[in-house]
N, CA, C, O and the ligand as a Tripos MOL2 file, in Angstrom:
@<TRIPOS>MOLECULE
protein
  289   287    73     0     0
PROTEIN
NO_CHARGES

@<TRIPOS>ATOM
      1 N          79.6500  124.9500  180.1960 N.3       1 MET1
      2 CA         80.0910  124.6190  178.8700 C.3       1 MET1
      3 C          79.1370  123.3380  178.3590 C.2       1 MET1
      4 O          78.6870  123.2890  177.2140 O.2       1 MET1
      5 N          78.9320  122.4700  179.2130 N.am      2 ALA2
      6 CA         78.1760  121.2330  178.8690 C.3       2 ALA2
      7 C          76.5980  121.7450  178.4980 C.2       2 ALA2
      8 O          75.9140  121.2100  177.6250 O.2       2 ALA2
      9 N          76.2120  122.7500  179.2350 N.am      3 ALA3
     10 CA         74.9240  123.1880  179.1000 C.3       3 ALA3
     11 C          74.7900  123.7910  177.5950 C.2       3 ALA3
     12 O          73.8300  123.5290  176.8710 O.2       3 ALA3
     13 N          75.8080  124.5790  177.2390 N.am      4 LEU4
     14 CA         75.9390  125.2340  176.1410 C.3       4 LEU4
     15 C          75.9800  124.1380  174.8430 C.2       4 LEU4
     16 O          75.3150  124.2970  173.8190 O.2       4 LEU4
     17 N          76.7610  123.1610  175.0530 N.am      5 VAL5
     18 CA         76.6340  122.0060  173.9150 C.3       5 VAL5
     19 C          75.4400  121.3390  173.8710 C.2       5 VAL5
     20 O          75.0050  120.9610  172.7830 O.2       5 VAL5
     21 N          74.7470  121.1050  175.0580 N.am      6 ALA6
     22 CA         73.4360  120.4110  174.9560 C.3       6 ALA6
     23 C          72.3290  121.4460  174.2440 C.2       6 ALA6
     24 O          71.4060  121.0960  173.5090 O.2       6 ALA6
     25 N          72.6280  122.6670  174.6120 N.am      7 LEU7
     26 CA         71.5930  123.5140  173.8960 C.3       7 LEU7
     27 C          71.8470  123.6370  172.4900 C.2       7 LEU7
     28 O          70.9120  123.7260  171.6940 O.2       7 LEU7
     29 N          73.0280  123.6480  172.1360 N.am      8 LEU8
     30 CA         73.3450  123.5750  170.6050 C.3       8 LEU8
     31 C          72.8370  122.2920  169.9010 C.2       8 LEU8
     32 O          72.3250  122.3340  168.7820 O.2       8 LEU8
     33 N          73.0020  121.1530  170.6050 N.am      9 ALA9
     34 CA         72.6140  119.9330  170.0350 C.3       9 ALA9
     35 C          71.0790  119.8530  170.0020 C.2       9 ALA9
     36 O          70.5240  119.1140  169.1890 O.2       9 ALA9
     37 N          70.3800  120.6110  170.8840 N.am     10 LEU10
     38 CA         68.8820  120.5800  170.9860 C.3      10 LEU10
     39 C          68.3970  121.5860  169.7950 C.2      10 LEU10
     40 O          67.4010  121.3100  169.1250 O.2      10 LEU10
     41 N          69.0580  122.6060  169.6040 N.am     11 SER11
     42 CA         68.5530  123.5970  168.6490 C.3      11 SER11
     43 C          68.9310  123.2730  167.2330 C.2      11 SER11
     44 O          68.3630  123.7940  166.2730 O.2      11 SER11
     45 N          69.8970  122.4050  167.1280 N.am     12 LEU12
     46 CA         70.2910  121.9880  165.6460 C.3      12 LEU12
     47 C          69.0120  121.4190  164.8630 C.2      12 LEU12
     48 O          68.5580  121.9690  163.8590 O.2      12 LEU12
     49 N          68.5420  120.3840  165.3740 N.am     13 PRO13
     50 CA         67.3330  119.8610  164.5100 C.3      13 PRO13
     51 C          66.2350  120.9380  164.3500 C.2      13 PRO13
     52 O          65.5620  120.9490  163.3190 O.2      13 PRO13
     53 N          66.0500  121.7580  165.2400 N.am     14 ILE14
     54 CA         64.9810  122.7880  165.1800 C.3      14 ILE14
     55 C          65.3710  123.9030  163.9750 C.2      14 ILE14
     56 O          64.5490  124.3680  163.1860 O.2      14 ILE14
     57 N          66.6280  124.1850  164.0060 N.am     15 VAL15
     58 CA         67.2180  125.0990  162.9030 C.3      15 VAL15
     59 C          67.1160  124.3580  161.6100 C.2      15 VAL15
     60 O          66.7140  124.9270  160.5950 O.2      15 VAL15
     61 N          67.4360  123.2230  161.6210 N.am     16 ALA16
     62 CA         67.5070  122.4270  160.2450 C.3      16 ALA16
     63 C          65.9820  122.2090  159.7540 C.2      16 ALA16
     64 O          65.6990  122.1920  158.5560 O.2      16 ALA16
     65 N          65.0770  122.0540  160.7210 N.am     17 LEU17
     66 CA         63.6840  121.9140  160.2780 C.3      17 LEU17
     67 C          63.1320  123.2290  159.7070 C.2      17 LEU17
     68 O          62.4350  123.2870  158.6940 O.2      17 LEU17
     69 N          63.4800  124.1960  160.3950 N.am     18 CYS18
     70 CA         63.1080  125.6800  159.9440 C.3      18 CYS18
     71 C          63.7380  126.0270  158.5290 C.2      18 CYS18
     72 O          63.1430  126.7350  157.7170 O.2      18 CYS18
     73 N          64.9060  125.5080  158.3120 N.am     19 TYR19
     74 CA         65.5870  125.8430  157.0130 C.3      19 TYR19
     75 C          65.0170  125.0470  155.9670 C.2      19 TYR19
     76 O          64.9820  125.4840  154.8170 O.2      19 TYR19
     77 N          64.4870  123.7120  156.3210 N.am     20 ILE20
     78 CA         63.8760  122.9310  155.2950 C.3      20 ILE20
     79 C          62.5150  123.5270  154.9580 C.2      20 ILE20
     80 O          62.1230  123.5640  153.7920 O.2      20 ILE20
     81 N          61.7480  124.0230  156.0390 N.am     21 ALA21
     82 CA         60.4520  124.6420  155.7690 C.3      21 ALA21
     83 C          60.5590  125.8760  154.9510 C.2      21 ALA21
     84 O          59.7840  126.1850  154.0460 O.2      21 ALA21
     85 N          61.5940  126.5550  155.3540 N.am     22 TRP22
     86 CA         61.8730  127.9000  154.5620 C.3      22 TRP22
     87 C          62.1960  127.5010  153.0470 C.2      22 TRP22
     88 O          61.6950  128.1770  152.1480 O.2      22 TRP22
     89 N          62.9530  126.5090  152.7740 N.am     23 CYS23
     90 CA         63.3350  126.2290  151.3970 C.3      23 CYS23
     91 C          62.1390  125.7450  150.7810 C.2      23 CYS23
     92 O          61.9740  125.9930  149.5870 O.2      23 CYS23
     93 N          61.1880  125.0220  151.4800 N.am     24 TYR24
     94 CA         60.0800  124.4500  150.7850 C.3      24 TYR24
     95 C          59.0140  125.6610  150.3870 C.2      24 TYR24
     96 O          58.3200  125.6480  149.3710 O.2      24 TYR24
     97 N          59.0210  126.6030  151.2910 N.am     25 ALA25
     98 CA         58.1300  127.8320  151.1320 C.3      25 ALA25
     99 C          58.6250  128.7870  149.9760 C.2      25 ALA25
    100 O          57.8580  129.2800  149.1490 O.2      25 ALA25
    101 N          59.8410  128.9740  150.0050 N.am     26 SER26
    102 CA         60.2640  129.7700  148.8900 C.3      26 SER26
    103 C          61.6420  129.1800  148.3300 C.2      26 SER26
    104 O          62.7100  129.5630  148.8070 O.2      26 SER26
    105 N          61.5850  128.2510  147.3190 N.am     27 PRO27
    106 CA         62.7870  127.5230  146.9680 C.3      27 PRO27
    107 C          63.7610  128.6060  146.1710 C.2      27 PRO27
    108 O          64.9670  128.3850  146.0630 O.2      27 PRO27
    109 N          63.2210  129.6370  145.6950 N.am     28 TRP28
    110 CA         63.9600  130.5120  144.8500 C.3      28 TRP28
    111 C          64.4520  131.7030  145.6520 C.2      28 TRP28
    112 O          63.6880  132.3350  146.3820 O.2      28 TRP28
    113 N          65.8110  132.0210  145.5010 N.am     29 SER29
    114 CA         66.2960  133.1700  146.2100 C.3      29 SER29
    115 C          66.8370  134.1040  145.0870 C.2      29 SER29
    116 O          67.0710  133.6720  143.9580 O.2      29 SER29
    117 N          67.0210  135.3730  145.4370 N.am     30 THR30
    118 CA         67.5470  136.2960  144.5120 C.3      30 THR30
    119 C          69.0480  135.9270  144.3930 C.2      30 THR30
    120 O          69.6690  135.3960  145.3140 O.2      30 THR30
    121 N          69.5770  136.2420  143.2090 N.am     31 CYS31
    122 CA         71.0620  135.8680  142.9510 C.3      31 CYS31
    123 C          71.8670  136.9520  143.5210 C.2      31 CYS31
    124 O          71.6830  138.1300  143.2140 O.2      31 CYS31
    125 N          72.8610  136.5110  144.4480 N.am     32 ARG32
    126 CA         73.7130  137.3540  145.2280 C.3      32 ARG32
    127 C          74.6710  138.0840  144.3560 C.2      32 ARG32
    128 O          75.1050  139.1860  144.6920 O.2      32 ARG32
    129 N          75.0250  137.4810  143.2060 N.am     33 ARG33
    130 CA         76.0220  138.0010  142.3600 C.3      33 ARG33
    131 C          75.6280  139.3740  141.5500 C.2      33 ARG33
    132 O          76.4030  140.2970  141.3030 O.2      33 ARG33
    133 N          74.3150  139.2960  141.2140 N.am     34 CYS34
    134 CA         73.8930  140.3480  140.3240 C.3      34 CYS34
    135 C          72.5760  141.1420  140.8030 C.2      34 CYS34
    136 O          72.1810  142.1800  140.2720 O.2      34 CYS34
    137 N          71.9710  140.5080  141.8640 N.am     35 ALA35
    138 CA         70.6320  141.1460  142.4120 C.3      35 ALA35
    139 C          70.7230  142.5990  142.9520 C.2      35 ALA35
    140 O          69.8490  143.4460  142.7710 O.2      35 ALA35
    141 N          71.9360  142.8010  143.6690 N.am     36 PRO36
    142 CA         72.0100  144.2040  144.3210 C.3      36 PRO36
    143 C          71.9840  145.3070  143.1430 C.2      36 PRO36
    144 O          71.3630  146.3530  143.3260 O.2      36 PRO36
    145 N          72.5810  145.0940  142.0800 N.am     37 GLY37
    146 CA         72.6690  146.0210  140.9150 C.3      37 GLY37
    147 C          71.6470  145.9120  139.8270 C.2      37 GLY37
    148 O          71.7680  146.4780  138.7410 O.2      37 GLY37
    149 N          70.5300  145.0780  140.2050 N.am     38 GLY38
    150 CA         69.6160  144.7050  139.1430 C.3      38 GLY38
    151 C          70.0570  143.5010  138.3850 C.2      38 GLY38
    152 O          71.1450  142.9540  138.5670 O.2      38 GLY38
    153 N          69.1360  143.1060  137.5060 N.am     39 LYS39
    154 CA         69.4390  141.8850  136.7150 C.3      39 LYS39
    155 C          70.5240  142.1350  135.8740 C.2      39 LYS39
    156 O          70.6780  143.2130  135.3000 O.2      39 LYS39
    157 N          71.3430  141.1120  135.7680 N.am     40 ASN40
    158 CA         72.5860  141.1270  134.6400 C.3      40 ASN40
    159 C          72.4870  140.0210  133.7790 C.2      40 ASN40
    160 O          72.6220  138.8710  134.1980 O.2      40 ASN40
    161 N          72.2420  140.3140  132.5150 N.am     41 ARG41
    162 CA         72.0100  139.3280  131.5840 C.3      41 ARG41
    163 C          73.1450  138.4210  131.3120 C.2      41 ARG41
    164 O          72.9450  137.3130  130.8130 O.2      41 ARG41
    165 N          74.3450  138.8480  131.6240 N.am     42 THR42
    166 CA         75.6150  138.0310  131.3920 C.3      42 THR42
    167 C          76.0090  137.2620  132.5460 C.2      42 THR42
    168 O          77.0300  136.5780  132.4800 O.2      42 THR42
    169 N          75.1840  137.3030  133.7950 N.am     43 CYS43
    170 CA         75.4140  136.7020  134.8880 C.3      43 CYS43
    171 C          75.6130  135.2320  134.6840 C.2      43 CYS43
    172 O          74.6760  134.6480  134.1400 O.2      43 CYS43
    173 N          76.6580  134.5310  135.0180 N.am     44 ARG44
    174 CA         76.6520  132.9740  134.7700 C.3      44 ARG44
    175 C          76.0680  132.2230  135.8910 C.2      44 ARG44
    176 O          75.6280  131.0840  135.7330 O.2      44 ARG44
    177 N          76.0530  132.8540  137.0510 N.am     45 ALA45
    178 CA         75.4610  132.1260  138.3090 C.3      45 ALA45
    179 C          73.9840  131.7700  138.3030 C.2      45 ALA45
    180 O          73.4930  130.7690  138.8250 O.2      45 ALA45
    181 N          73.3110  132.7740  137.6090 N.am     46 CYS46
    182 CA         71.8080  132.6370  137.4770 C.3      46 CYS46
    183 C          71.3350  132.5580  136.0190 C.2      46 CYS46
    184 O          70.1300  132.4360  135.7970 O.2      46 CYS46
    185 N          72.1860  132.6170  135.0580 N.am     47 ASP47
    186 CA         71.8700  132.7150  133.6040 C.3      47 ASP47
    187 C          71.0810  133.8330  133.2290 C.2      47 ASP47
    188 O          70.3270  133.7800  132.2570 O.2      47 ASP47
    189 N          71.2200  134.9510  134.0160 N.am     48 GLY48
    190 CA         70.5800  136.1770  133.6160 C.3      48 GLY48
    191 C          69.1620  136.3180  134.2580 C.2      48 GLY48
    192 O          68.5670  137.3880  134.1250 O.2      48 GLY48
    193 N          68.5790  135.2560  134.9650 N.am     49 THR49
    194 CA         67.2460  135.3730  135.5470 C.3      49 THR49
    195 C          67.2430  136.2310  136.7240 C.2      49 THR49
    196 O          66.1780  136.7840  136.9980 O.2      49 THR49
    197 N          68.3310  136.4490  137.5200 N.am     50 GLY50
    198 CA         68.2790  137.0430  138.7620 C.3      50 GLY50
    199 C          67.7720  136.2350  139.8720 C.2      50 GLY50
    200 O          67.6600  136.7130  141.0010 O.2      50 GLY50
    201 N          67.4430  134.9610  139.5750 N.am     51 MET51
    202 CA         66.8180  134.0540  140.6060 C.3      51 MET51
    203 C          67.6780  132.6870  140.6350 C.2      51 MET51
    204 O          68.0730  132.0770  139.6410 O.2      51 MET51
    205 N          67.8680  132.3650  141.8770 N.am     52 ARG52
    206 CA         68.7240  131.1180  142.0450 C.3      52 ARG52
    207 C          68.0490  130.2000  143.0020 C.2      52 ARG52
    208 O          67.4490  130.6360  143.9850 O.2      52 ARG52
    209 N          68.1540  128.7660  142.6880 N.am     53 PRO53
    210 CA         67.5360  127.9900  143.7290 C.3      53 PRO53
    211 C          68.4140  127.8720  144.9340 C.2      53 PRO53
    212 O          69.6420  127.8680  144.8610 O.2      53 PRO53
    213 N          67.6870  127.7710  146.1240 N.am     54 ARG54
    214 CA         68.5610  127.7010  147.4020 C.3      54 ARG54
    215 C          69.2250  126.3180  147.3570 C.2      54 ARG54
    216 O          68.8630  125.3960  146.6250 O.2      54 ARG54
    217 N          70.2880  126.2870  148.2690 N.am     55 LEU55
    218 CA         71.2680  125.1040  148.4000 C.3      55 LEU55
    219 C          70.3090  123.8570  148.9290 C.2      55 LEU55
    220 O          70.3670  122.7230  148.4550 O.2      55 LEU55
    221 N          69.4320  124.2620  149.9750 N.am     56 GLY56
    222 CA         68.5990  123.0750  150.3850 C.3      56 GLY56
    223 C          67.6250  122.5530  149.3090 C.2      56 GLY56
    224 O          67.3270  121.3600  149.2460 O.2      56 GLY56
    225 N          67.1390  123.4840  148.4650 N.am     57 TRP57
    226 CA         66.2960  122.9920  147.4070 C.3      57 TRP57
    227 C          67.0260  122.2730  146.3400 C.2      57 TRP57
    228 O          66.4770  121.3250  145.7790 O.2      57 TRP57
    229 N          68.2430  122.6550  146.0090 N.am     58 GLN58
    230 CA         69.1980  121.9330  145.1080 C.3      58 GLN58
    231 C          69.4200  120.4360  145.5460 C.2      58 GLN58
    232 O          69.4160  119.4720  144.7810 O.2      58 GLN58
    233 N          69.6240  120.4070  146.9810 N.am     59 LEU59
    234 CA         69.7900  119.0940  147.4880 C.3      59 LEU59
    235 C          68.6380  118.2480  147.4270 C.2      59 LEU59
    236 O          68.7220  117.0540  147.1410 O.2      59 LEU59
    237 N          67.5010  118.8670  147.7040 N.am     60 TYR60
    238 CA         66.2320  118.1270  147.5890 C.3      60 TYR60
    239 C          65.9960  117.6070  146.2850 C.2      60 TYR60
    240 O          65.7010  116.4220  146.1330 O.2      60 TYR60
    241 N          66.1180  118.5120  145.1990 N.am     61 VAL61
    242 CA         65.9870  118.2020  143.7740 C.3      61 VAL61
    243 C          66.8980  116.9050  143.3860 C.2      61 VAL61
    244 O          66.4610  115.9360  142.7650 O.2      61 VAL61
    245 N          68.1830  117.0420  143.8380 N.am     62 TYR62
    246 CA         69.1400  116.0350  143.6900 C.3      62 TYR62
    247 C          68.6800  114.7580  144.2270 C.2      62 TYR62
    248 O          68.6060  113.7720  143.4940 O.2      62 TYR62
    249 N          68.3610  114.7160  145.4830 N.am     63 ALA63
    250 CA         67.9410  113.4850  146.2390 C.3      63 ALA63
    251 C          66.7250  112.9810  145.4950 C.2      63 ALA63
    252 O          66.6950  111.7790  145.2320 O.2      63 ALA63
    253 N          65.7410  113.7370  145.1340 N.am     64 ARG64
    254 CA         64.5130  113.2840  144.5860 C.3      64 ARG64
    255 C          64.7170  112.5760  143.1840 C.2      64 ARG64
    256 O          64.0180  111.6240  142.8370 O.2      64 ARG64
    257 N          65.7620  113.1300  142.3810 N.am     65 ARG65
    258 CA         66.2360  112.5750  141.1640 C.3      65 ARG65
    259 C          66.8330  111.2960  141.3060 C.2      65 ARG65
    260 O          66.6060  110.3400  140.5650 O.2      65 ARG65
    261 N          67.7080  111.3050  142.4130 N.am     66 LEU66
    262 CA         68.4960  109.9470  142.6570 C.3      66 LEU66
    263 C          67.4860  108.9110  143.0930 C.2      66 LEU66
    264 O          67.6160  107.7590  142.6800 O.2      66 LEU66
    265 N          66.5380  109.2180  143.8580 N.am     67 HIS67
    266 CA         65.5360  108.1990  144.2590 C.3      67 HIS67
    267 C          64.7450  107.8120  143.1350 C.2      67 HIS67
    268 O          64.4930  106.6100  143.0550 O.2      67 HIS67
    269 N          64.2690  108.6210  142.1910 N.am     68 ARG68
    270 CA         63.4720  108.3740  141.0860 C.3      68 ARG68
    271 C          64.2630  107.4150  140.0860 C.2      68 ARG68
    272 O          63.7300  106.4510  139.5370 O.2      68 ARG68
    273 N          65.6480  107.8020  139.9030 N.am     69 ASP69
    274 CA         66.3220  106.9370  138.9960 C.3      69 ASP69
    275 C          66.7170  105.6940  139.6040 C.2      69 ASP69
    276 O          66.9580  104.7630  138.8360 O.2      69 ASP69
    277 N          66.8360  105.4940  140.9350 N.am     70 GLY70
    278 CA         67.1090  104.2680  141.5350 C.3      70 GLY70
    279 C          66.0630  103.2630  141.7450 C.2      70 GLY70
    280 O          66.2830  102.0680  141.9430 O.2      70 GLY70
    281 N          64.7700  103.8880  141.6810 N.am     71 THR71
    282 CA         63.6050  102.9520  141.8840 C.3      71 THR71
    283 C          62.8250  102.7480  140.5010 C.2      71 THR71
    284 O          61.7130  102.2220  140.5370 O.2      71 THR71
    285 N          63.3600  103.1360  139.3330 N.am     72 ARG72
    286 CA         62.6320  102.8200  138.2630 C.3      72 ARG72
    287 C          62.8960  101.4160  137.7720 C.2      72 ARG72
    288 O          62.2960  100.9820  136.7890 O.2      72 ARG72
    289 ZN         72.8910  136.5070  138.7750 Zn       73 ZN73
@<TRIPOS>BOND
     1     1     2 1
     2     2     3 1
     3     3     4 2
     4     3     5 am
     5     5     6 1
     6     6     7 1
     7     7     8 2
     8     7     9 am
     9     9    10 1
    10    10    11 1
    11    11    12 2
    12    11    13 am
    13    13    14 1
    14    14    15 1
    15    15    16 2
    16    15    17 am
    17    17    18 1
    18    18    19 1
    19    19    20 2
    20    19    21 am
    21    21    22 1
    22    22    23 1
    23    23    24 2
    24    23    25 am
    25    25    26 1
    26    26    27 1
    27    27    28 2
    28    27    29 am
    29    29    30 1
    30    30    31 1
    31    31    32 2
    32    31    33 am
    33    33    34 1
    34    34    35 1
    35    35    36 2
    36    35    37 am
    37    37    38 1
    38    38    39 1
    39    39    40 2
    40    39    41 am
    41    41    42 1
    42    42    43 1
    43    43    44 2
    44    43    45 am
    45    45    46 1
    46    46    47 1
    47    47    48 2
    48    47    49 am
    49    49    50 1
    50    50    51 1
    51    51    52 2
    52    51    53 am
    53    53    54 1
    54    54    55 1
    55    55    56 2
    56    55    57 am
    57    57    58 1
    58    58    59 1
    59    59    60 2
    60    59    61 am
    61    61    62 1
    62    62    63 1
    63    63    64 2
    64    63    65 am
    65    65    66 1
    66    66    67 1
    67    67    68 2
    68    67    69 am
    69    69    70 1
    70    70    71 1
    71    71    72 2
    72    71    73 am
    73    73    74 1
    74    74    75 1
    75    75    76 2
    76    75    77 am
    77    77    78 1
    78    78    79 1
    79    79    80 2
    80    79    81 am
    81    81    82 1
    82    82    83 1
    83    83    84 2
    84    83    85 am
    85    85    86 1
    86    86    87 1
    87    87    88 2
    88    87    89 am
    89    89    90 1
    90    90    91 1
    91    91    92 2
    92    91    93 am
    93    93    94 1
    94    94    95 1
    95    95    96 2
    96    95    97 am
    97    97    98 1
    98    98    99 1
    99    99   100 2
   100    99   101 am
   101   101   102 1
   102   102   103 1
   103   103   104 2
   104   103   105 am
   105   105   106 1
   106   106   107 1
   107   107   108 2
   108   107   109 am
   109   109   110 1
   110   110   111 1
   111   111   112 2
   112   111   113 am
   113   113   114 1
   114   114   115 1
   115   115   116 2
   116   115   117 am
   117   117   118 1
   118   118   119 1
   119   119   120 2
   120   119   121 am
   121   121   122 1
   122   122   123 1
   123   123   124 2
   124   123   125 am
   125   125   126 1
   126   126   127 1
   127   127   128 2
   128   127   129 am
   129   129   130 1
   130   130   131 1
   131   131   132 2
   132   131   133 am
   133   133   134 1
   134   134   135 1
   135   135   136 2
   136   135   137 am
   137   137   138 1
   138   138   139 1
   139   139   140 2
   140   139   141 am
   141   141   142 1
   142   142   143 1
   143   143   144 2
   144   143   145 am
   145   145   146 1
   146   146   147 1
   147   147   148 2
   148   147   149 am
   149   149   150 1
   150   150   151 1
   151   151   152 2
   152   151   153 am
   153   153   154 1
   154   154   155 1
   155   155   156 2
   156   155   157 am
   157   157   158 1
   158   158   159 1
   159   159   160 2
   160   159   161 am
   161   161   162 1
   162   162   163 1
   163   163   164 2
   164   163   165 am
   165   165   166 1
   166   166   167 1
   167   167   168 2
   168   167   169 am
   169   169   170 1
   170   170   171 1
   171   171   172 2
   172   171   173 am
   173   173   174 1
   174   174   175 1
   175   175   176 2
   176   175   177 am
   177   177   178 1
   178   178   179 1
   179   179   180 2
   180   179   181 am
   181   181   182 1
   182   182   183 1
   183   183   184 2
   184   183   185 am
   185   185   186 1
   186   186   187 1
   187   187   188 2
   188   187   189 am
   189   189   190 1
   190   190   191 1
   191   191   192 2
   192   191   193 am
   193   193   194 1
   194   194   195 1
   195   195   196 2
   196   195   197 am
   197   197   198 1
   198   198   199 1
   199   199   200 2
   200   199   201 am
   201   201   202 1
   202   202   203 1
   203   203   204 2
   204   203   205 am
   205   205   206 1
   206   206   207 1
   207   207   208 2
   208   207   209 am
   209   209   210 1
   210   210   211 1
   211   211   212 2
   212   211   213 am
   213   213   214 1
   214   214   215 1
   215   215   216 2
   216   215   217 am
   217   217   218 1
   218   218   219 1
   219   219   220 2
   220   219   221 am
   221   221   222 1
   222   222   223 1
   223   223   224 2
   224   223   225 am
   225   225   226 1
   226   226   227 1
   227   227   228 2
   228   227   229 am
   229   229   230 1
   230   230   231 1
   231   231   232 2
   232   231   233 am
   233   233   234 1
   234   234   235 1
   235   235   236 2
   236   235   237 am
   237   237   238 1
   238   238   239 1
   239   239   240 2
   240   239   241 am
   241   241   242 1
   242   242   243 1
   243   243   244 2
   244   243   245 am
   245   245   246 1
   246   246   247 1
   247   247   248 2
   248   247   249 am
   249   249   250 1
   250   250   251 1
   251   251   252 2
   252   251   253 am
   253   253   254 1
   254   254   255 1
   255   255   256 2
   256   255   257 am
   257   257   258 1
   258   258   259 1
   259   259   260 2
   260   259   261 am
   261   261   262 1
   262   262   263 1
   263   263   264 2
   264   263   265 am
   265   265   266 1
   266   266   267 1
   267   267   268 2
   268   267   269 am
   269   269   270 1
   270   270   271 1
   271   271   272 2
   272   271   273 am
   273   273   274 1
   274   274   275 1
   275   275   276 2
   276   275   277 am
   277   277   278 1
   278   278   279 1
   279   279   280 2
   280   279   281 am
   281   281   282 1
   282   282   283 1
   283   283   284 2
   284   283   285 am
   285   285   286 1
   286   286   287 1
   287   287   288 2
@<TRIPOS>SUBSTRUCTURE
     1 MET1         2 RESIDUE 1 A MET
     2 ALA2         6 RESIDUE 1 A ALA
     3 ALA3        10 RESIDUE 1 A ALA
     4 LEU4        14 RESIDUE 1 A LEU
     5 VAL5        18 RESIDUE 1 A VAL
     6 ALA6        22 RESIDUE 1 A ALA
     7 LEU7        26 RESIDUE 1 A LEU
     8 LEU8        30 RESIDUE 1 A LEU
     9 ALA9        34 RESIDUE 1 A ALA
    10 LEU10       38 RESIDUE 1 A LEU
    11 SER11       42 RESIDUE 1 A SER
    12 LEU12       46 RESIDUE 1 A LEU
    13 PRO13       50 RESIDUE 1 A PRO
    14 ILE14       54 RESIDUE 1 A ILE
    15 VAL15       58 RESIDUE 1 A VAL
    16 ALA16       62 RESIDUE 1 A ALA
    17 LEU17       66 RESIDUE 1 A LEU
    18 CYS18       70 RESIDUE 1 A CYS
    19 TYR19       74 RESIDUE 1 A TYR
    20 ILE20       78 RESIDUE 1 A ILE
    21 ALA21       82 RESIDUE 1 A ALA
    22 TRP22       86 RESIDUE 1 A TRP
    23 CYS23       90 RESIDUE 1 A CYS
    24 TYR24       94 RESIDUE 1 A TYR
    25 ALA25       98 RESIDUE 1 A ALA
    26 SER26      102 RESIDUE 1 A SER
    27 PRO27      106 RESIDUE 1 A PRO
    28 TRP28      110 RESIDUE 1 A TRP
    29 SER29      114 RESIDUE 1 A SER
    30 THR30      118 RESIDUE 1 A THR
    31 CYS31      122 RESIDUE 1 A CYS
    32 ARG32      126 RESIDUE 1 A ARG
    33 ARG33      130 RESIDUE 1 A ARG
    34 CYS34      134 RESIDUE 1 A CYS
    35 ALA35      138 RESIDUE 1 A ALA
    36 PRO36      142 RESIDUE 1 A PRO
    37 GLY37      146 RESIDUE 1 A GLY
    38 GLY38      150 RESIDUE 1 A GLY
    39 LYS39      154 RESIDUE 1 A LYS
    40 ASN40      158 RESIDUE 1 A ASN
    41 ARG41      162 RESIDUE 1 A ARG
    42 THR42      166 RESIDUE 1 A THR
    43 CYS43      170 RESIDUE 1 A CYS
    44 ARG44      174 RESIDUE 1 A ARG
    45 ALA45      178 RESIDUE 1 A ALA
    46 CYS46      182 RESIDUE 1 A CYS
    47 ASP47      186 RESIDUE 1 A ASP
    48 GLY48      190 RESIDUE 1 A GLY
    49 THR49      194 RESIDUE 1 A THR
    50 GLY50      198 RESIDUE 1 A GLY
    51 MET51      202 RESIDUE 1 A MET
    52 ARG52      206 RESIDUE 1 A ARG
    53 PRO53      210 RESIDUE 1 A PRO
    54 ARG54      214 RESIDUE 1 A ARG
    55 LEU55      218 RESIDUE 1 A LEU
    56 GLY56      222 RESIDUE 1 A GLY
    57 TRP57      226 RESIDUE 1 A TRP
    58 GLN58      230 RESIDUE 1 A GLN
    59 LEU59      234 RESIDUE 1 A LEU
    60 TYR60      238 RESIDUE 1 A TYR
    61 VAL61      242 RESIDUE 1 A VAL
    62 TYR62      246 RESIDUE 1 A TYR
    63 ALA63      250 RESIDUE 1 A ALA
    64 ARG64      254 RESIDUE 1 A ARG
    65 ARG65      258 RESIDUE 1 A ARG
    66 LEU66      262 RESIDUE 1 A LEU
    67 HIS67      266 RESIDUE 1 A HIS
    68 ARG68      270 RESIDUE 1 A ARG
    69 ASP69      274 RESIDUE 1 A ASP
    70 GLY70      278 RESIDUE 1 A GLY
    71 THR71      282 RESIDUE 1 A THR
    72 ARG72      286 RESIDUE 1 A ARG
    73 ZN73       289 GROUP 0 **** ****
């Protein structure tokens, strides 16, 4: 059990790093609400574009804006 916990603790930063790199490589994902059936112009989740920013990318944009507004 302890080995499993240690393994999880070790792999968490690696997974997080991979996710950050993945978000950086392709910040836009397809909209899950309307992409399977093609673009939906009335979709409110993506404003009809069929593309949505990833959660990690949204967090990055939020942090960047916060930093910029705080250091001006
Ligand atoms: Zn959509």
